[in-house]
N, C-alpha and C positions, 0 to 999 in steps of 0.2 A: 749486593747479595749475589752470591754465586749462582750460575744457572743450573748446576748439578744439585742433587739432593744432598743436604747435609743431616747426619743423624747422630743423636746422643742416645745411649742406652745404659740403663742401670737395673741391676736386680738386687733386691733387698730382703732381709728377714721381714716376715709379716708382723711388724711391731709398730704400734701407734707413734712411737718415738721417731720413726723414720718419715713421718708425714711433712715435718718441717724441712728436711733434706730434699724431699721430692718437690716442694714448693720452691726451694731456692734454686734447684736446677731448672725448673720450669721457668721462673722469673728471669733468671740469667739468660736463657735461650730466647724468651720472649722480647726482652730488652734489645738483644742484639738484631732482632727482626724488626725493630722500630716502633713496637707498640708503646703508646703513652699511658698515662695513668689510668684511663678508663679500660683500655684494652687489657692492660697488665692485671687490673683488679678482677676483671671478668675471667680471665684465663686462670688466675690464681684461685679464685672461688671454685671454678670448675674442677681444677686439678685437686684441690683440698678435698672437695665433696667426694670426688671419685676415688682418691686414695683411701679415705675413710672407709668408703663402702667396700672397697677390695679387701682391706684388712679386716673389718668387723663382720661384714655380711658375707663376703665371699669366702675368705679364709678362716672366719670365726676366731680371729686372733690367735691362731694356731702358730707358735713360733717355728714349727717345723716346715711351715709352707712359706712360699715366697711371693713378693709382689714385684712386678716388673713395670718400668717406666721407659717408654721410648718417645722421643721428640724428633720429628723429622721436618726439616725446614725445605719446603719447595719453593719454586720462583713465586708462586702466588698465595701459599697458605702455610700455616703451621698445623701439623697433624701430631696430636698427642695420643698415645696408646697406653692404657693401664691395664695390666693382666693380673689375674689372681689364679688360684689353684682350687677355687671352690666349685660347687656344683653349677650347672646351667641354670639360667634364669631368664625370664622374659620380662622386659621392662614394662610391657602392657599389663602384666599381673601384679605390679606394684600398686598398692592403693593410691587413689588419687588425693594428694594432700589438701586439695581444694574443696573436696567434698566436706559437707557440713559436719559430719561425724569425725573428721580428721583435722579440722582447723586448729584445734587446741593441743593437738599432740605435739611433743617437743622434738620429734624426729620424723623423718620420711620425706623430706623436701629436696633432697640431693639430686635426684634425677631431674626434677623440675628446674632446679637452678642451673644445672649443667645445660639443659636443653635451652634455657633462656639466654645464657651467656655466650654460648658457642654457635658458630654457623651450622655446624653439622654434629650429629650424635648418632652412633650406631653400637649395638652390642651383639657380639658373637662368640663363637668358641675358638679357641687358639690351640692348634696342635701342640701336645706336650705341656700345655698349661691348663687351661680352664676357660674362664671367662675373659673376654678382651673388649673393653670400651675403647672406641675410637672417636676422638673429638677433633674437629678442625676449626680453625679460625683463619679467615682471609687476612692476608698481610695488609698493613696499611699502604696506601699509594705512596710511592717515593716523592711525588711532587706535593702531596699533602699529607705529612706524617701526622699522627695523633697528637693531641695536646700531652705535653710532657714527654713525647717520644724522642728518641735520639736522631730520627730520620735516617732511612736506609742509604741516602746519598752520601753520608759521611763515613760509611764503613769501608 
């Protein structure tokens, strides 16, 4: 993998039909980073949840709004940013899905899953956008690629 940062960026209409494209882009980049089956699954689950949240909760499925995806490959990590054009939110204000009264609810676990699957998770505001979720995952070691990974030494 190159020592400089490599970046892939796309902006899409805020439509649920684009979640699959967002996942394909994230999967393609993550595979090139050497992530194996486990790492790919974790990244794709986090990206899926984040994209759904951006489109449904951030942009309220408003087709006039956009969702942005940015993937940056650094020498030691993959950084994924998902942006929406919604109102600001604080992830600490989201009801805890593990609370007794929330356990049977069919939704509300996205942030919990993202935090569980990724090494870092932050939420902030992005100039000229709205919310920006930043997720990072450390790259697999070149000497010990993940199970099912292509291994970064072969790139």
